[in-house]
C-alpha positions, 0 to 999 in steps of 0.5 A, spaced: 499 500 500 502 506 496 502 512 502 497 518 502 497 525 503 492 528 507 488 529 500 487 521 500 492 521 493 496 517 493 504 521 491 504 518 484 500 524 482 494 518 481 486 519 486 487 513 492 484 509 490 476 508 495 471 502 496 467 507 489 471 507 486 474 500 487 467 498 485 466 502 478 472 499 477 470 491 477 463 493 475 467 496 468 472 490 469 465 486 468 461 489 464 469 490 458 468 481 459 462 481 456 462 485 451 468 480 448 464 476 449 458 478 448 462 481 441 466 475 439 460 471 440 456 474 435 461 475 431 463 468 431 455 465 430 449 471 427 449 473 422 450 478 417 447 479 412 449 484 407 450 492 405 442 493 402 438 487 408 443 488 413 441 481 419 441 480 425 449 480 427 448 488 425 445 490 431 448 486 438 455 487 436 454 495 435 451 494 443 457 489 444 462 495 440 459 500 444 459 495 451 466 495 450 468 502 449 464 505 455 466 499 459 473 502 458 470 509 459 468 507 467 475 503 468 478 510 466 475 514 468 475 511 476 482 509 476 484 517 473 480 521 477 477 522 483 470 526 481 467 519 481 469 518 490 466 516 495 464 509 499 459 506 498 452 506 499 447 501 497 439 503 498 436 502 504 428 503 505 423 503 499 429 504 494 431 496 496 424 494 495 424 499 488 431 494 487 429 488 489 422 490 485 427 492 478 431 485 480 425 481 480 421 483 473 426 482 470 428 475 473 421 475 470 422 476 463 428 474 463 424 467 465 419 468 461 421 470 455 421 464 451 413 461 453 412 468 452 415 471 447 417 477 444 411 481 444 406 479 451 414 479 455 415 486 453 409 488 455 408 484 462 415 487 464 415 495 462 407 495 466 409 491 472 416 496 471 412 501 470 408 500 477 415 498 481 417 505 479 413 509 482 406 510 476 401 506 481 395 507 476 393 501 473 390 504 468 395 509 466 400 503 468 396 497 462 396 503 456 402 506 457 406 498 458 402 496 451 404 502 448 412 501 450 411 494 450 408 492 444 413 499 441 420 496 442 416 490 440 415 492 433 421 496 432 426 489 433 422 484 430 418 489 424 421 494 421 428 492 422 426 483 421 429 479 427 427 474 429 425 474 436 421 469 439 414 468 438 411 464 445 404 465 446 402 468 438 407 464 435 404 458 431 404 454 436 402 457 440 396 459 446 393 464 443 397 463 436 395 458 435 387 459 434 389 463 429 393 462 424 
């Protein structure tokens, strides 16, 4: 451990690493590893199509490369500056409840994404997220959640032509099977 001056910076001129900065370095490193893996996996396994008709691999590769860039910036900011420093304060009370309920909603989205399909899972997740984040009107949550979930799904499925799970709405699904 290097000696520190009374201002909290090391002798080399670099700010001392407190728990928040260490946490940002760890999160940035995990994000970097995930971004590298995601980009590699997309590059190797997902078709890119042509310039006239891009395939399903273009957007995921862009997301992976963006994740790498953001992770590197997060690591650099934490390493070279003390702009975001201090101790980590974990949420308590209502904020902790919100974080845990959003985590449960995300876990449920991941769990039921394939069987429910993109449209249904996105709508249900958005309705739950709006409720958890403080909108207490069920009517507003259903209207906004449906609009956002269908809008996001339609953007990827219909506009970009990305094949996503259809679940209940697909030809073998509970609802889609009635109409196909």
